[in-house]
C-alpha positions in Angstrom: 0.0 0.0 0.0 1.5 3.3 -1.1 0.4 6.3 1.0 0.3 9.7 -0.6 1.8 12.8 1.0 -0.5 14.3 3.7 -1.4 14.3 7.4 -3.5 11.3 8.5 -5.1 11.6 12.0 -5.5 8.0 13.1 -4.0 4.9 14.8 -3.2 2.6 11.9 -3.8 -1.1 12.8 -2.0 -3.9 11.0 -2.8 -7.5 11.7 -1.8 -9.2 8.4 1.1 -9.3 6.0 1.4 -5.9 4.2 3.9 -3.3 3.1 2.8 0.2 4.1 5.0 2.7 2.3 4.7 6.4 2.8 5.9 9.0 0.3 8.7 10.0 2.6 9.0 10.7 6.3 9.0 14.5 5.8 5.8 14.4 3.8 3.6 11.5 5.0 2.6 12.1 8.6 0.5 10.0 11.0 -0.8 12.4 13.7 -2.0 10.2 16.5 -3.3 13.0 18.8 -5.8 11.4 21.1 -5.0 7.9 19.9 -3.2 5.1 21.9 -0.6 4.5 19.2 0.3 5.9 15.8 0.9 2.5 14.1 -0.2 -0.7 15.9 1.1 -4.0 14.5 -0.2 -7.1 16.3 -0.4 -10.8 15.5 1.2 -10.3 12.1 4.2 -11.5 10.1 6.0 -10.2 7.0 5.1 -6.6 7.6 7.1 -3.6 6.3 6.5 0.0 7.4 8.6 2.8 5.9 8.4 6.5 4.9 6.3 8.0 7.7 6.5 10.5 10.5 4.5 9.2 13.5 3.8 11.7 16.2 1.6 12.7 19.2 0.4 9.2 20.3 -0.7 8.7 24.0 1.5 5.5 24.2 4.0 4.5 21.5 4.5 5.9 18.1 4.9 2.4 16.6 3.6 -0.5 18.8 4.5 -4.1 17.8 3.3 -7.1 19.7 3.0 -10.8 19.0 4.6 -10.5 15.6 7.5 -11.9 13.5 9.5 -10.7 10.5 8.5 -7.1 10.8 10.7 -4.4 9.1 10.4 -0.8 10.2 12.8 1.5 8.5 13.3 5.1 7.4 10.6 6.6 9.6 10.6 9.5 12.0 9.0 8.9 15.4 8.6 12.1 17.5 6.8 13.5 20.5 4.9 10.4 21.6 4.2 9.2 25.1 1.6 12.0 25.5 -0.5 9.9 28.0 2.4 9.8 30.5 1.7 11.5 33.9 5.2 12.5 35.0 6.4 13.1 38.6 7.7 11.2 41.5 5.1 8.5 41.0 4.9 8.6 37.2 2.2 6.5 35.5 0.7 5.8 32.2 -3.2 5.6 32.4 -3.6 4.4 28.8 -1.8 1.1 29.8 -3.5 0.7 33.2 -4.8 -2.8 33.7 -2.9 -4.3 30.8 0.1 -6.6 30.8 2.1 -3.7 29.4 1.8 -1.7 32.6 4.6 -3.6 34.2 7.8 -1.6 34.4 6.4 1.4 32.5 6.1 4.0 35.3 8.3 6.4 33.3 7.0 5.9 29.8 4.0 4.7 27.9 5.8 2.5 25.4 8.4 5.0 24.2 8.9 5.9 20.5 8.9 2.2 19.3 7.7 -0.7 21.5 8.3 -4.4 21.0 6.9 -7.2 23.1 6.7 -10.9 22.0 8.5 -10.0 18.7 11.1 -12.0 16.9 13.2 -11.9 13.7 12.3 -8.3 13.1 14.4 -5.2 12.0 14.3 -1.6 13.1 16.6 0.3 10.8 17.5 3.9 10.0 14.7 5.5 12.0 14.9 8.9 13.7 13.4 8.7 17.2 13.4 11.8 19.3 11.3 13.8 21.8 9.6 10.7 23.3 9.8 9.7 27.0 12.2 7.0 25.8 13.4 5.8 22.4 13.1 2.1 21.7 11.7 -0.5 24.2 12.4 -4.2 23.6 10.6 -6.2 26.3 8.8 -9.5 27.1 5.5 -8.3 28.7 3.5 -10.8 26.6 6.1 -13.3 25.4 9.7 -13.7 24.5 11.4 -11.1 22.3 14.4 -12.4 20.5 16.5 -12.5 17.4 15.8 -8.9 16.4 18.1 -6.4 14.7 18.2 -2.7 15.9 20.6 -0.9 13.5 21.4 2.5 12.1 18.8 4.4 14.1 19.2 7.9 15.5 17.8 7.7 19.0 18.6 11.2 20.3 17.3 13.7 22.8 14.4 11.7 24.2 13.3 13.2 27.5 15.0 13.0 30.9 12.6 10.3 32.0 14.0 7.3 30.2 16.6 5.5 28.2 17.6 5.6 24.5 17.4 1.9 23.7 16.2 -0.4 26.5 16.1 -4.2 26.7 14.4 -5.0 30.0 12.8 -8.2 31.0 9.5 -7.7 32.8 8.5 -11.4 32.9 10.1 -14.8 32.7 9.7 -15.0 28.9 13.0 -13.4 28.2 14.7 -10.8 26.1 17.5 -12.5 24.3 19.7 -12.8 21.1 18.9 -9.3 20.0 21.6 -7.2 18.2 21.9 -3.5 18.7 24.4 -2.1 16.2 25.5 1.1 14.5 23.0 3.3 16.3 23.4 6.8 17.6 21.7 6.7 21.1 22.7 10.0 22.7 21.5 12.8 25.0 18.7 10.7 26.5 17.7 10.7 30.2 18.8 7.2 31.0 21.6 5.1 29.4 22.2 5.0 25.7 21.6 1.2 25.8 20.1 -0.4 29.0 19.8 -4.1 29.6 17.9 -5.0 32.7 16.4 -8.0 34.5 15.1 -6.3 37.6 12.7 -8.8 39.1 12.7 -12.5 40.3 12.6 -14.8 37.3 13.2 -12.1 34.7 15.9 -12.7 32.2 17.8 -10.6 29.6 20.7 -12.5 28.1 22.8 -13.2 25.0 22.2 -9.7 23.5 24.9 -8.0 21.4 25.7 -4.3 21.6 28.3 -3.3 19.1 29.6 -0.3 17.1 27.1 2.3 18.6 27.7 6.0 19.4 26.5 6.4 23.0 27.2 9.9 24.2 25.9 12.4 26.8 23.2 10.2 28.3 22.0 10.5 31.9 23.5 7.1 32.8 26.5 5.3 31.4 26.5 4.5 27.7 25.7 0.8 28.3 24.1 0.1 31.6 
């Protein structure tokens, strides 16, 4: 599906194999003001999304769950996480009561969110101005064998990390590769790998050849 230049006010939902190709990320804009996400990919495989700006969603700009062989490249994901209630006890009402609420006190899914996703690629996207950049987690199942490469994840807010691989359950975040990204000037680390709770597990992930500068915590934490 080729999408003409313009501004589209919606949450685009993808649940089957499709290539959604915008006319260029400067010209094809998904304005998700008042929507949970800008693009929601769930229960799908063999999906391609390219050539969009995705902005102003309450939760994530691009939300991917329960999916395989998804390629997201050459997009701009900016100013999402609008549903976040910041402060000492930060919360995200749009995720309340869902499995995705775990561990998300300081963001609503960040710019791009993956849970129970495998063999997928995020490449050459510009991700800025969200609470956090890219979140790769296991809220609803294992997330593994994904490639995160060539992305600019810069100047997301002081609340969260650039690229985060946290385990929130026992399903696991493993065998993911984070390479050739610029993850700089974010509130948390450039790349964070965490297994904070009993039974959670994040292992076998590769972080290589990234620029990680000026973040609020060490480059790799």
